[in-house]
All heavy atoms as a GROMACS GRO file, in nm:
protein
  581
    1ALA      N    1   1.196  -4.156 -16.041
    1ALA     CA    2   1.280  -4.083 -15.950
    1ALA      C    3   1.429  -4.119 -15.967
    1ALA      O    4   1.457  -4.229 -16.013
    1ALA     CB    5   1.237  -4.117 -15.805
    2ALA      N    6   1.508  -4.024 -15.943
    2ALA     CA    7   1.655  -4.044 -15.960
    2ALA      C    8   1.704  -4.166 -15.877
    2ALA      O    9   1.658  -4.185 -15.763
    2ALA     CB   10   1.732  -3.922 -15.920
    3ASP      N   11   1.792  -4.240 -15.933
    3ASP     CA   12   1.854  -4.359 -15.875
    3ASP      C   13   1.749  -4.468 -15.840
    3ASP      O   14   1.774  -4.548 -15.748
    3ASP     CB   15   1.935  -4.320 -15.750
    3ASP     CG   16   2.053  -4.232 -15.784
    3ASP    OD1   17   2.116  -4.252 -15.896
    3ASP    OD2   18   2.086  -4.144 -15.709
    4SER      N   19   1.639  -4.471 -15.910
    4SER     CA   20   1.539  -4.571 -15.875
    4SER      C   21   1.536  -4.689 -15.980
    4SER      O   22   1.461  -4.783 -15.958
    4SER     CB   23   1.396  -4.507 -15.872
    4SER     OG   24   1.362  -4.455 -15.998
    5LEU      N   25   1.615  -4.676 -16.083
    5LEU     CA   26   1.615  -4.780 -16.189
    5LEU      C   27   1.721  -4.884 -16.160
    5LEU      O   28   1.836  -4.855 -16.168
    5LEU     CB   29   1.639  -4.714 -16.326
    5LEU     CG   30   1.637  -4.812 -16.445
    5LEU    CD1   31   1.500  -4.874 -16.456
    5LEU    CD2   32   1.675  -4.738 -16.571
    6GLY      N   33   1.674  -4.999 -16.125
    6GLY     CA   34   1.763  -5.112 -16.102
    6GLY      C   35   1.782  -5.190 -16.228
    6GLY      O   36   1.686  -5.205 -16.311
    7TYR      N   37   1.901  -5.250 -16.247
    7TYR     CA   38   1.920  -5.326 -16.368
    7TYR      C   39   1.834  -5.450 -16.376
    7TYR      O   40   1.793  -5.489 -16.485
    7TYR     CB   41   2.072  -5.357 -16.390
    7TYR     CG   42   2.130  -5.450 -16.291
    7TYR    CD1   43   2.128  -5.584 -16.307
    7TYR    CD2   44   2.191  -5.401 -16.175
    7TYR    CE1   45   2.186  -5.670 -16.218
    7TYR    CE2   46   2.244  -5.484 -16.084
    7TYR     CZ   47   2.245  -5.619 -16.101
    7TYR     OH   48   2.296  -5.703 -16.009
    8ARG      N   49   1.811  -5.519 -16.269
    8ARG     CA   50   1.734  -5.645 -16.276
    8ARG      C   51   1.591  -5.616 -16.318
    8ARG      O   52   1.543  -5.683 -16.412
    8ARG     CB   53   1.739  -5.716 -16.140
    8ARG     CG   54   1.872  -5.783 -16.118
    8ARG     CD   55   1.869  -5.881 -16.005
    8ARG     NE   56   1.994  -5.954 -15.994
    8ARG     CZ   57   2.079  -5.954 -15.895
    8ARG    NH1   58   2.046  -5.882 -15.787
    8ARG    NH2   59   2.186  -6.020 -15.898
    9PRO      N   60   1.518  -5.526 -16.252
    9PRO     CA   61   1.378  -5.496 -16.302
    9PRO      C   62   1.379  -5.444 -16.446
    9PRO      O   63   1.287  -5.477 -16.523
    9PRO     CB   64   1.330  -5.388 -16.203
    9PRO     CG   65   1.416  -5.402 -16.087
    9PRO     CD   66   1.548  -5.451 -16.131
   10PHE      N   67   1.483  -5.370 -16.483
   10PHE     CA   68   1.490  -5.318 -16.619
   10PHE      C   69   1.496  -5.431 -16.720
   10PHE      O   70   1.432  -5.434 -16.818
   10PHE     CB   71   1.613  -5.227 -16.636
   10PHE     CG   72   1.636  -5.178 -16.777
   10PHE    CD1   73   1.561  -5.074 -16.828
   10PHE    CD2   74   1.727  -5.241 -16.855
   10PHE    CE1   75   1.583  -5.033 -16.961
   10PHE    CE2   76   1.754  -5.200 -16.986
   10PHE     CZ   77   1.676  -5.099 -17.042
   11PHE      N   78   1.584  -5.526 -16.690
   11PHE     CA   79   1.601  -5.642 -16.782
   11PHE      C   80   1.474  -5.725 -16.792
   11PHE      O   81   1.436  -5.773 -16.898
   11PHE     CB   82   1.715  -5.732 -16.734
   11PHE     CG   83   1.855  -5.674 -16.752
   11PHE    CD1   84   1.958  -5.710 -16.670
   11PHE    CD2   85   1.879  -5.577 -16.847
   11PHE    CE1   86   2.081  -5.654 -16.680
   11PHE    CE2   87   2.005  -5.518 -16.862
   11PHE     CZ   88   2.103  -5.557 -16.782
   12VAL      N   89   1.407  -5.742 -16.682
   12VAL     CA   90   1.276  -5.817 -16.681
   12VAL      C   91   1.170  -5.740 -16.758
   12VAL      O   92   1.106  -5.795 -16.847
   12VAL     CB   93   1.229  -5.846 -16.539
   12VAL    CG1   94   1.093  -5.905 -16.538
   12VAL    CG2   95   1.326  -5.945 -16.469
   13LYS      N   96   1.152  -5.615 -16.723
   13LYS     CA   97   1.047  -5.533 -16.785
   13LYS      C   98   1.075  -5.513 -16.939
   13LYS      O   99   0.980  -5.505 -17.018
   13LYS     CB  100   1.031  -5.402 -16.719
   13LYS     CG  101   0.965  -5.412 -16.584
   13LYS     CD  102   0.950  -5.281 -16.513
   13LYS     CE  103   0.885  -5.304 -16.373
   13LYS     NZ  104   0.872  -5.178 -16.301
   14GLY      N  105   1.204  -5.502 -16.972
   14GLY     CA  106   1.239  -5.483 -17.111
   14GLY      C  107   1.246  -5.612 -17.187
   14GLY      O  108   1.267  -5.615 -17.310
   15GLY      N  109   1.227  -5.730 -17.122
   15GLY     CA  110   1.228  -5.857 -17.184
   15GLY      C  111   1.368  -5.907 -17.218
   15GLY      O  112   1.378  -6.008 -17.284
   16LEU      N  113   1.472  -5.840 -17.172
   16LEU     CA  114   1.611  -5.884 -17.202
   16LEU      C  115   1.642  -6.016 -17.135
   16LEU      O  116   1.723  -6.089 -17.190
   16LEU     CB  117   1.704  -5.773 -17.162
   16LEU     CG  118   1.697  -5.645 -17.238
   16LEU    CD1  119   1.786  -5.536 -17.175
   16LEU    CD2  120   1.731  -5.668 -17.383
   17ASN      N  121   1.580  -6.047 -17.026
   17ASN     CA  122   1.615  -6.172 -16.958
   17ASN      C  123   1.561  -6.293 -17.032
   17ASN      O  124   1.606  -6.409 -17.004
   17ASN     CB  125   1.563  -6.171 -16.815
   17ASN     CG  126   1.416  -6.166 -16.808
   17ASN    OD1  127   1.345  -6.103 -16.894
   17ASN    ND2  128   1.350  -6.228 -16.706
   18SER      N  129   1.476  -6.275 -17.135
   18SER     CA  130   1.423  -6.389 -17.208
   18SER      C  131   1.470  -6.391 -17.354
   18SER      O  132   1.423  -6.469 -17.432
   18SER     CB  133   1.272  -6.384 -17.204
   18SER     OG  134   1.221  -6.267 -17.264
   19LYS      N  135   1.564  -6.302 -17.386
   19LYS     CA  136   1.616  -6.300 -17.527
   19LYS      C  137   1.722  -6.409 -17.546
   19LYS      O  138   1.786  -6.451 -17.455
   19LYS     CB  139   1.680  -6.162 -17.556
   19LYS     CG  140   1.586  -6.045 -17.540
   19LYS     CD  141   1.488  -6.038 -17.654
   19LYS     CE  142   1.400  -5.914 -17.640
   19LYS     NZ  143   1.277  -5.927 -17.715
   20SER      N  144   1.735  -6.449 -17.673
   20SER     CA  145   1.841  -6.547 -17.707
   20SER      C  146   1.971  -6.477 -17.708
   20SER      O  147   1.982  -6.351 -17.706
   20SER     CB  148   1.810  -6.601 -17.846
   20SER     OG  149   1.836  -6.498 -17.947
   21LYS      N  150   2.082  -6.552 -17.710
   21LYS     CA  151   2.216  -6.496 -17.712
   21LYS      C  152   2.233  -6.405 -17.836
   21LYS      O  153   2.292  -6.305 -17.830
   21LYS     CB  154   2.320  -6.608 -17.708
   21LYS     CG  155   2.458  -6.552 -17.701
   21LYS     CD  156   2.560  -6.663 -17.689
   21LYS     CE  157   2.702  -6.603 -17.679
   21LYS     NZ  158   2.803  -6.698 -17.652
   22ASP      N  159   2.180  -6.453 -17.952
   22ASP     CA  160   2.190  -6.372 -18.074
   22ASP      C  161   2.121  -6.240 -18.061
   22ASP      O  162   2.170  -6.138 -18.108
   22ASP     CB  163   2.138  -6.448 -18.194
   22ASP     CG  164   2.225  -6.565 -18.240
   22ASP    OD1  165   2.347  -6.562 -18.205
   22ASP    OD2  166   2.179  -6.650 -18.308
   23GLN      N  167   2.002  -6.240 -18.000
   23GLN     CA  168   1.925  -6.115 -17.982
   23GLN      C  169   2.004  -6.026 -17.887
   23GLN      O  170   2.004  -5.900 -17.910
   23GLN     CB  171   1.787  -6.147 -17.926
   23GLN     CG  172   1.694  -6.211 -18.029
   23GLN     CD  173   1.568  -6.262 -17.966
   23GLN    OE1  174   1.570  -6.319 -17.859
   23GLN    NE2  175   1.456  -6.239 -18.038
   24LEU      N  176   2.058  -6.078 -17.778
   24LEU     CA  177   2.133  -5.996 -17.687
   24LEU      C  178   2.261  -5.937 -17.752
   24LEU      O  179   2.297  -5.825 -17.726
   24LEU     CB  180   2.172  -6.076 -17.560
   24LEU     CG  181   2.051  -6.110 -17.470
   24LEU    CD1  182   2.097  -6.205 -17.357
   24LEU    CD2  183   1.986  -5.985 -17.418
   25THR      N  184   2.318  -6.013 -17.838
   25THR     CA  185   2.436  -5.966 -17.913
   25THR      C  186   2.396  -5.843 -18.000
   25THR      O  187   2.474  -5.748 -18.014
   25THR     CB  188   2.500  -6.078 -17.997
   25THR    OG1  189   2.538  -6.181 -17.907
   25THR    CG2  190   2.617  -6.031 -18.076
   26GLN      N  191   2.277  -5.852 -18.063
   26GLN     CA  192   2.229  -5.741 -18.142
   26GLN      C  193   2.210  -5.615 -18.055
   26GLN      O  194   2.245  -5.505 -18.096
   26GLN     CB  195   2.101  -5.778 -18.211
   26GLN     CG  196   2.120  -5.878 -18.322
   26GLN     CD  197   1.989  -5.916 -18.388
   26GLN    OE1  198   1.880  -5.909 -18.328
   26GLN    NE2  199   1.996  -5.963 -18.512
   27VAL      N  200   2.149  -5.633 -17.940
   27VAL     CA  201   2.129  -5.521 -17.848
   27VAL      C  202   2.264  -5.460 -17.806
   27VAL      O  203   2.283  -5.340 -17.806
   27VAL     CB  204   2.043  -5.562 -17.722
   27VAL    CG1  205   2.044  -5.452 -17.619
   27VAL    CG2  206   1.902  -5.603 -17.763
   28PHE      N  207   2.354  -5.551 -17.773
   28PHE     CA  208   2.492  -5.506 -17.738
   28PHE      C  209   2.554  -5.421 -17.850
   28PHE      O  210   2.610  -5.314 -17.825
   28PHE     CB  211   2.579  -5.630 -17.709
   28PHE     CG  212   2.717  -5.590 -17.662
   28PHE    CD1  213   2.744  -5.576 -17.523
   28PHE    CD2  214   2.818  -5.573 -17.750
   28PHE    CE1  215   2.865  -5.542 -17.479
   28PHE    CE2  216   2.946  -5.540 -17.707
   28PHE     CZ  217   2.971  -5.522 -17.569
   29GLY      N  218   2.534  -5.467 -17.974
   29GLY     CA  219   2.591  -5.396 -18.088
   29GLY      C  220   2.534  -5.252 -18.100
   29GLY      O  221   2.605  -5.162 -18.151
   30ILE      N  222   2.412  -5.235 -18.061
   30ILE     CA  223   2.351  -5.099 -18.066
   30ILE      C  224   2.413  -5.011 -17.962
   30ILE      O  225   2.444  -4.896 -17.988
   30ILE     CB  226   2.196  -5.110 -18.044
   30ILE    CG1  227   2.130  -5.185 -18.163
   30ILE    CG2  228   2.136  -4.977 -18.019
   30ILE    CD1  229   1.988  -5.221 -18.141
   31LEU      N  230   2.436  -5.066 -17.844
   31LEU     CA  231   2.496  -4.990 -17.733
   31LEU      C  232   2.640  -4.964 -17.755
   31LEU      O  233   2.692  -4.862 -17.712
   31LEU     CB  234   2.471  -5.059 -17.602
   31LEU     CG  235   2.324  -5.075 -17.560
   31LEU    CD1  236   2.315  -5.160 -17.434
   31LEU    CD2  237   2.258  -4.939 -17.541
   32ASP      N  238   2.714  -5.054 -17.817
   32ASP     CA  239   2.859  -5.040 -17.840
   32ASP      C  240   2.882  -4.953 -17.959
   32ASP      O  241   2.919  -4.999 -18.068
   32ASP     CB  242   2.921  -5.178 -17.859
   32ASP     CG  243   3.071  -5.174 -17.878
   32ASP    OD1  244   3.133  -5.068 -17.841
   32ASP    OD2  245   3.125  -5.273 -17.932
   33GLN      N  246   2.862  -4.822 -17.946
   33GLN     CA  247   2.867  -4.729 -18.058
   33GLN      C  248   3.004  -4.721 -18.124
   33GLN      O  249   3.009  -4.703 -18.247
   33GLN     CB  250   2.821  -4.592 -18.013
   33GLN     CG  251   2.678  -4.594 -17.970
   33GLN     CD  252   2.634  -4.458 -17.920
   33GLN    OE1  253   2.714  -4.382 -17.863
   33GLN    NE2  254   2.507  -4.425 -17.938
   34ASP      N  255   3.108  -4.735 -18.051
   34ASP     CA  256   3.241  -4.723 -18.112
   34ASP      C  257   3.297  -4.857 -18.162
   34ASP      O  258   3.408  -4.862 -18.213
   34ASP     CB  259   3.339  -4.655 -18.016
   34ASP     CG  260   3.374  -4.737 -17.891
   34ASP    OD1  261   3.321  -4.851 -17.879
   34ASP    OD2  262   3.447  -4.687 -17.807
   35ARG      N  263   3.213  -4.960 -18.149
   35ARG     CA  264   3.247  -5.093 -18.199
   35ARG      C  265   3.380  -5.144 -18.140
   35ARG      O  266   3.455  -5.220 -18.206
   35ARG     CB  267   3.259  -5.100 -18.352
   35ARG     CG  268   3.131  -5.054 -18.422
   35ARG     CD  269   3.019  -5.151 -18.400
   35ARG     NE  270   2.897  -5.111 -18.470
   35ARG     CZ  271   2.784  -5.076 -18.407
   35ARG    NH1  272   2.776  -5.083 -18.278
   35ARG    NH2  273   2.677  -5.044 -18.477
   36SER      N  274   3.403  -5.111 -18.013
   36SER     CA  275   3.523  -5.152 -17.940
   36SER      C  276   3.513  -5.298 -17.891
   36SER      O  277   3.611  -5.356 -17.848
   36SER     CB  278   3.558  -5.059 -17.829
   36SER     OG  279   3.458  -5.070 -17.728
   37GLY      N  280   3.391  -5.349 -17.885
   37GLY     CA  281   3.366  -5.480 -17.819
   37GLY      C  282   3.327  -5.467 -17.677
   37GLY      O  283   3.309  -5.565 -17.609
   38PHE      N  284   3.317  -5.339 -17.627
   38PHE     CA  285   3.281  -5.315 -17.491
   38PHE      C  286   3.186  -5.199 -17.483
   38PHE      O  287   3.187  -5.112 -17.568
   38PHE     CB  288   3.408  -5.281 -17.408
   38PHE     CG  289   3.506  -5.389 -17.405
   38PHE    CD1  290   3.610  -5.394 -17.490
   38PHE    CD2  291   3.496  -5.490 -17.310
   38PHE    CE1  292   3.706  -5.493 -17.488
   38PHE    CE2  293   3.588  -5.591 -17.305
   38PHE     CZ  294   3.696  -5.596 -17.396
   39ILE      N  295   3.108  -5.199 -17.378
   39ILE     CA  296   3.017  -5.085 -17.350
   39ILE      C  297   3.081  -5.013 -17.234
   39ILE      O  298   3.102  -5.068 -17.124
   39ILE     CB  299   2.872  -5.128 -17.315
   39ILE    CG1  300   2.808  -5.200 -17.427
   39ILE    CG2  301   2.790  -5.006 -17.271
   39ILE    CD1  302   2.679  -5.268 -17.390
   40GLU      N  303   3.121  -4.890 -17.258
   40GLU     CA  304   3.184  -4.808 -17.154
   40GLU      C  305   3.075  -4.710 -17.100
   40GLU      O  306   2.969  -4.694 -17.157
   40GLU     CB  307   3.300  -4.725 -17.213
   40GLU     CG  308   3.422  -4.810 -17.245
   40GLU     CD  309   3.423  -4.857 -17.386
   40GLU    OE1  310   3.337  -4.818 -17.467
   40GLU    OE2  311   3.515  -4.936 -17.422
   41GLU      N  312   3.112  -4.644 -16.985
   41GLU     CA  313   3.014  -4.558 -16.919
   41GLU      C  314   2.957  -4.447 -17.014
   41GLU      O  315   2.835  -4.428 -17.010
   41GLU     CB  316   3.090  -4.490 -16.802
   41GLU     CG  317   2.997  -4.410 -16.712
   41GLU     CD  318   3.061  -4.367 -16.581
   41GLU    OE1  319   3.162  -4.423 -16.543
   41GLU    OE2  320   3.006  -4.271 -16.524
   42ASP      N  321   3.039  -4.385 -17.093
   42ASP     CA  322   2.992  -4.278 -17.177
   42ASP      C  323   2.893  -4.326 -17.282
   42ASP      O  324   2.791  -4.262 -17.309
   42ASP     CB  325   3.101  -4.200 -17.245
   42ASP     CG  326   3.192  -4.289 -17.337
   42ASP    OD1  327   3.203  -4.410 -17.310
   42ASP    OD2  328   3.247  -4.234 -17.431
   43GLU      N  329   2.914  -4.448 -17.331
   43GLU     CA  330   2.819  -4.507 -17.432
   43GLU      C  331   2.684  -4.540 -17.367
   43GLU      O  332   2.578  -4.511 -17.422
   43GLU     CB  333   2.875  -4.636 -17.496
   43GLU     CG  334   2.992  -4.605 -17.582
   43GLU     CD  335   3.058  -4.733 -17.634
   43GLU    OE1  336   3.078  -4.832 -17.547
   43GLU    OE2  337   3.087  -4.742 -17.753
   44LEU      N  338   2.687  -4.595 -17.244
   44LEU     CA  339   2.563  -4.627 -17.178
   44LEU      C  340   2.486  -4.501 -17.140
   44LEU      O  341   2.364  -4.496 -17.163
   44LEU     CB  342   2.596  -4.712 -17.053
   44LEU     CG  343   2.474  -4.762 -16.978
   44LEU    CD1  344   2.386  -4.848 -17.067
   44LEU    CD2  345   2.518  -4.845 -16.856
   45LYS      N  346   2.554  -4.403 -17.091
   45LYS     CA  347   2.486  -4.274 -17.060
   45LYS      C  348   2.425  -4.210 -17.176
   45LYS      O  349   2.315  -4.162 -17.178
   45LYS     CB  350   2.579  -4.184 -16.985
   45LYS     CG  351   2.606  -4.227 -16.842
   45LYS     CD  352   2.684  -4.121 -16.765
   45LYS     CE  353   2.579  -4.024 -16.718
   45LYS     NZ  354   2.587  -3.980 -16.585
   46GLU      N  355   2.506  -4.209 -17.290
   46GLU     CA  356   2.455  -4.142 -17.414
   46GLU      C  357   2.334  -4.215 -17.472
   46GLU      O  358   2.237  -4.156 -17.509
   46GLU     CB  359   2.569  -4.140 -17.516
   46GLU     CG  360   2.528  -4.065 -17.639
   46GLU     CD  361   2.643  -4.055 -17.741
   46GLU    OE1  362   2.756  -4.030 -17.695
   46GLU    OE2  363   2.616  -4.072 -17.861
   47ASN      N  364   2.342  -4.350 -17.471
   47ASN     CA  365   2.229  -4.425 -17.520
   47ASN      C  366   2.104  -4.413 -17.435
   47ASN      O  367   1.994  -4.406 -17.488
   47ASN     CB  368   2.265  -4.575 -17.531
   47ASN     CG  369   2.330  -4.607 -17.664
   47ASN    OD1  370   2.272  -4.597 -17.768
   47ASN    ND2  371   2.455  -4.644 -17.656
   48SER      N  372   2.123  -4.405 -17.305
   48SER     CA  373   2.005  -4.393 -17.218
   48SER      C  374   1.938  -4.255 -17.232
   48SER      O  375   1.815  -4.248 -17.240
   48SER     CB  376   2.039  -4.417 -17.072
   48SER     OG  377   2.114  -4.311 -17.019
   49SER      N  378   2.016  -4.154 -17.248
   49SER     CA  379   1.955  -4.021 -17.261
   49SER      C  380   1.896  -3.999 -17.398
   49SER      O  381   1.803  -3.919 -17.412
   49SER     CB  382   2.056  -3.912 -17.234
   49SER     OG  383   2.161  -3.911 -17.324
   50ALA      N  384   1.943  -4.071 -17.495
   50ALA     CA  385   1.891  -4.053 -17.633
   50ALA      C  386   1.758  -4.128 -17.653
   50ALA      O  387   1.675  -4.090 -17.735
   50ALA     CB  388   1.989  -4.103 -17.736
   51ARG      N  389   1.732  -4.232 -17.575
   51ARG     CA  390   1.620  -4.317 -17.596
   51ARG      C  391   1.512  -4.310 -17.482
   51ARG      O  392   1.405  -4.355 -17.499
   51ARG     CB  393   1.666  -4.463 -17.613
   51ARG     CG  394   1.736  -4.483 -17.740
   51ARG     CD  395   1.794  -4.624 -17.753
   51ARG     NE  396   1.846  -4.650 -17.888
   51ARG     CZ  397   1.958  -4.605 -17.934
   51ARG    NH1  398   2.033  -4.521 -17.862
   51ARG    NH2  399   1.999  -4.638 -18.051
   52ALA      N  400   1.553  -4.263 -17.367
   52ALA     CA  401   1.463  -4.254 -17.255
   52ALA      C  402   1.519  -4.148 -17.156
   52ALA      O  403   1.596  -4.065 -17.197
   52ALA     CB  404   1.452  -4.393 -17.189
   53SER      N  405   1.472  -4.156 -17.036
   53SER     CA  406   1.530  -4.064 -16.937
   53SER      C  407   1.670  -4.105 -16.911
   53SER      O  408   1.704  -4.220 -16.904
   53SER     CB  409   1.445  -4.063 -16.809
   53SER     OG  410   1.442  -4.190 -16.755
   54ALA      N  411   1.755  -4.003 -16.890
   54ALA     CA  412   1.897  -4.028 -16.868
   54ALA      C  413   1.923  -4.104 -16.738
   54ALA      O  414   1.856  -4.081 -16.638
   54ALA     CB  415   1.970  -3.898 -16.872
   55LEU      N  416   2.020  -4.200 -16.746
   55LEU     CA  417   2.056  -4.266 -16.624
   55LEU      C  418   2.137  -4.171 -16.536
   55LEU      O  419   2.215  -4.094 -16.586
   55LEU     CB  420   2.143  -4.389 -16.658
   55LEU     CG  421   2.073  -4.502 -16.733
   55LEU    CD1  422   2.182  -4.608 -16.768
   55LEU    CD2  423   1.965  -4.569 -16.649
   56THR      N  424   2.121  -4.186 -16.403
   56THR     CA  425   2.208  -4.111 -16.312
   56THR      C  426   2.342  -4.179 -16.312
   56THR      O  427   2.359  -4.290 -16.361
   56THR     CB  428   2.148  -4.108 -16.173
   56THR    OG1  429   2.153  -4.244 -16.117
   56THR    CG2  430   2.007  -4.050 -16.168
   57ASP      N  431   2.441  -4.112 -16.253
   57ASP     CA  432   2.577  -4.169 -16.239
   57ASP      C  433   2.569  -4.305 -16.164
   57ASP      O  434   2.632  -4.401 -16.203
   57ASP     CB  435   2.672  -4.074 -16.173
   57ASP     CG  436   2.708  -3.953 -16.264
   57ASP    OD1  437   2.690  -3.964 -16.387
   57ASP    OD2  438   2.761  -3.855 -16.208
   58ALA      N  439   2.492  -4.306 -16.055
   58ALA     CA  440   2.484  -4.428 -15.974
   58ALA      C  441   2.416  -4.544 -16.056
   58ALA      O  442   2.462  -4.655 -16.047
   58ALA     CB  443   2.400  -4.398 -15.847
   59GLU      N  444   2.309  -4.508 -16.129
   59GLU     CA  445   2.243  -4.614 -16.216
   59GLU      C  446   2.338  -4.665 -16.322
   59GLU      O  447   2.346  -4.784 -16.346
   59GLU     CB  448   2.120  -4.557 -16.275
   59GLU     CG  449   2.009  -4.530 -16.172
   59GLU     CD  450   1.894  -4.441 -16.230
   59GLU    OE1  451   1.916  -4.371 -16.331
   59GLU    OE2  452   1.783  -4.452 -16.179
   60THR      N  453   2.413  -4.572 -16.383
   60THR     CA  454   2.506  -4.612 -16.486
   60THR      C  455   2.613  -4.708 -16.433
   60THR      O  456   2.640  -4.811 -16.488
   60THR     CB  457   2.576  -4.487 -16.551
   60THR    OG1  458   2.476  -4.405 -16.606
   60THR    CG2  459   2.667  -4.528 -16.661
   61LYS      N  460   2.667  -4.672 -16.319
   61LYS     CA  461   2.772  -4.755 -16.253
   61LYS      C  462   2.713  -4.889 -16.214
   61LYS      O  463   2.779  -4.990 -16.233
   61LYS     CB  464   2.832  -4.680 -16.137
   61LYS     CG  465   2.919  -4.563 -16.179
   61LYS     CD  466   2.981  -4.493 -16.061
   61LYS     CE  467   3.056  -4.367 -16.098
   61LYS     NZ  468   3.125  -4.358 -16.219
   62ALA      N  469   2.594  -4.895 -16.167
   62ALA     CA  470   2.533  -5.021 -16.125
   62ALA      C  471   2.505  -5.110 -16.250
   62ALA      O  472   2.532  -5.234 -16.240
   62ALA     CB  473   2.397  -4.996 -16.054
   63PHE      N  474   2.458  -5.056 -16.360
   63PHE     CA  475   2.438  -5.133 -16.479
   63PHE      C  476   2.568  -5.187 -16.532
   63PHE      O  477   2.581  -5.305 -16.569
   63PHE     CB  478   2.375  -5.043 -16.591
   63PHE     CG  479   2.225  -5.047 -16.586
   63PHE    CD1  480   2.152  -4.979 -16.492
   63PHE    CD2  481   2.155  -5.115 -16.687
   63PHE    CE1  482   2.016  -4.979 -16.493
   63PHE    CE2  483   2.012  -5.113 -16.689
   63PHE     CZ  484   1.945  -5.047 -16.589
   64LEU      N  485   2.677  -5.106 -16.533
   64LEU     CA  486   2.804  -5.151 -16.586
   64LEU      C  487   2.863  -5.258 -16.490
   64LEU      O  488   2.920  -5.352 -16.538
   64LEU     CB  489   2.899  -5.030 -16.602
   64LEU     CG  490   2.864  -4.944 -16.720
   64LEU    CD1  491   2.955  -4.816 -16.719
   64LEU    CD2  492   2.876  -5.015 -16.851
   65ALA      N  493   2.853  -5.233 -16.363
   65ALA     CA  494   2.910  -5.329 -16.265
   65ALA      C  495   2.841  -5.467 -16.280
   65ALA      O  496   2.908  -5.571 -16.262
   65ALA     CB  497   2.895  -5.276 -16.122
   66ALA      N  498   2.716  -5.464 -16.309
   66ALA     CA  499   2.641  -5.592 -16.324
   66ALA      C  500   2.697  -5.676 -16.440
   66ALA      O  501   2.695  -5.799 -16.434
   66ALA     CB  502   2.493  -5.568 -16.346
   67GLY      N  503   2.752  -5.610 -16.541
   67GLY     CA  504   2.806  -5.685 -16.656
   67GLY      C  505   2.957  -5.688 -16.663
   67GLY      O  506   3.018  -5.743 -16.759
   68ASP      N  507   3.022  -5.633 -16.561
   68ASP     CA  508   3.168  -5.622 -16.562
   68ASP      C  509   3.230  -5.737 -16.480
   68ASP      O  510   3.259  -5.722 -16.362
   68ASP     CB  511   3.208  -5.486 -16.505
   68ASP     CG  512   3.356  -5.463 -16.506
   68ASP    OD1  513   3.429  -5.543 -16.565
   68ASP    OD2  514   3.400  -5.366 -16.443
   69SER      N  515   3.249  -5.850 -16.545
   69SER     CA  516   3.292  -5.970 -16.476
   69SER      C  517   3.441  -5.964 -16.436
   69SER      O  518   3.484  -6.033 -16.339
   69SER     CB  519   3.266  -6.093 -16.559
   69SER     OG  520   3.337  -6.084 -16.682
   70ASP      N  521   3.521  -5.880 -16.500
   70ASP     CA  522   3.661  -5.874 -16.462
   70ASP      C  523   3.708  -5.740 -16.397
   70ASP      O  524   3.827  -5.726 -16.370
   70ASP     CB  525   3.755  -5.905 -16.590
   70ASP     CG  526   3.737  -5.803 -16.699
   70ASP    OD1  527   3.664  -5.700 -16.678
   70ASP    OD2  528   3.795  -5.822 -16.806
   71GLY      N  529   3.618  -5.655 -16.372
   71GLY     CA  530   3.645  -5.534 -16.298
   71GLY      C  531   3.723  -5.426 -16.376
   71GLY      O  532   3.783  -5.337 -16.315
   72ASP      N  533   3.718  -5.430 -16.508
   72ASP     CA  534   3.793  -5.330 -16.588
   72ASP      C  535   3.714  -5.206 -16.619
   72ASP      O  536   3.762  -5.119 -16.688
   72ASP     CB  537   3.848  -5.395 -16.710
   72ASP     CG  538   3.738  -5.437 -16.814
   72ASP    OD1  539   3.620  -5.423 -16.782
   72ASP    OD2  540   3.777  -5.482 -16.925
   73GLY      N  541   3.589  -5.197 -16.570
   73GLY     CA  542   3.504  -5.083 -16.598
   73GLY      C  543   3.431  -5.083 -16.722
   73GLY      O  544   3.368  -4.983 -16.760
   74ARG      N  545   3.437  -5.194 -16.797
   74ARG     CA  546   3.371  -5.206 -16.925
   74ARG      C  547   3.287  -5.336 -16.923
   74ARG      O  548   3.315  -5.428 -16.852
   74ARG     CB  549   3.470  -5.207 -17.039
   74ARG     CG  550   3.560  -5.097 -17.045
   74ARG     CD  551   3.663  -5.109 -17.158
   74ARG     NE  552   3.743  -5.224 -17.149
   74ARG     CZ  553   3.831  -5.263 -17.242
   74ARG    NH1  554   3.852  -5.186 -17.348
   74ARG    NH2  555   3.897  -5.370 -17.231
   75THR      N  556   3.186  -5.336 -17.007
   75THR     CA  557   3.106  -5.458 -17.019
   75THR      C  558   3.118  -5.512 -17.158
   75THR      O  559   3.091  -5.448 -17.258
   75THR     CB  560   2.956  -5.423 -16.993
   75THR    OG1  561   2.946  -5.372 -16.859
   75THR    CG2  562   2.867  -5.541 -17.010
   76GLY      N  563   3.171  -5.635 -17.166
   76GLY     CA  564   3.186  -5.702 -17.293
   76GLY      C  565   3.059  -5.781 -17.327
   76GLY      O  566   2.972  -5.804 -17.243
   77VAL      N  567   3.050  -5.828 -17.449
   77VAL     CA  568   2.931  -5.895 -17.494
   77VAL      C  569   2.911  -6.030 -17.420
   77VAL      O  570   2.803  -6.074 -17.401
   77VAL     CB  571   2.938  -5.921 -17.648
   77VAL    CG1  572   3.039  -6.024 -17.687
   77VAL    CG2  573   2.798  -5.958 -17.700
   78ASP      N  574   3.020  -6.090 -17.375
   78ASP     CA  575   3.006  -6.215 -17.297
   78ASP      C  576   2.951  -6.190 -17.160
   78ASP      O  577   2.888  -6.269 -17.100
   78ASP     CB  578   3.141  -6.285 -17.288
   78ASP     CG  579   3.186  -6.335 -17.422
   78ASP    OD1  580   3.101  -6.365 -17.510
   78ASP    OD2  581   3.310  -6.349 -17.442
   0.00000   0.00000   0.00000
């Protein structure tokens, strides 16, 4: 259902919470399509719709906010 995908259950079910830092860096590299060092909203939405059901705007914003430690709207590898 729309807006039902939370980032925490996604990380657990996808096994991301148990990956090493190197493995997470590899996943990050896949999502960071423009190699800017950050995952922006358009990259996350494009990757989600290409590989699974598309994230809603609310889901996309929640995923990005979870990794946006400085509030700049982007998620860096750290």
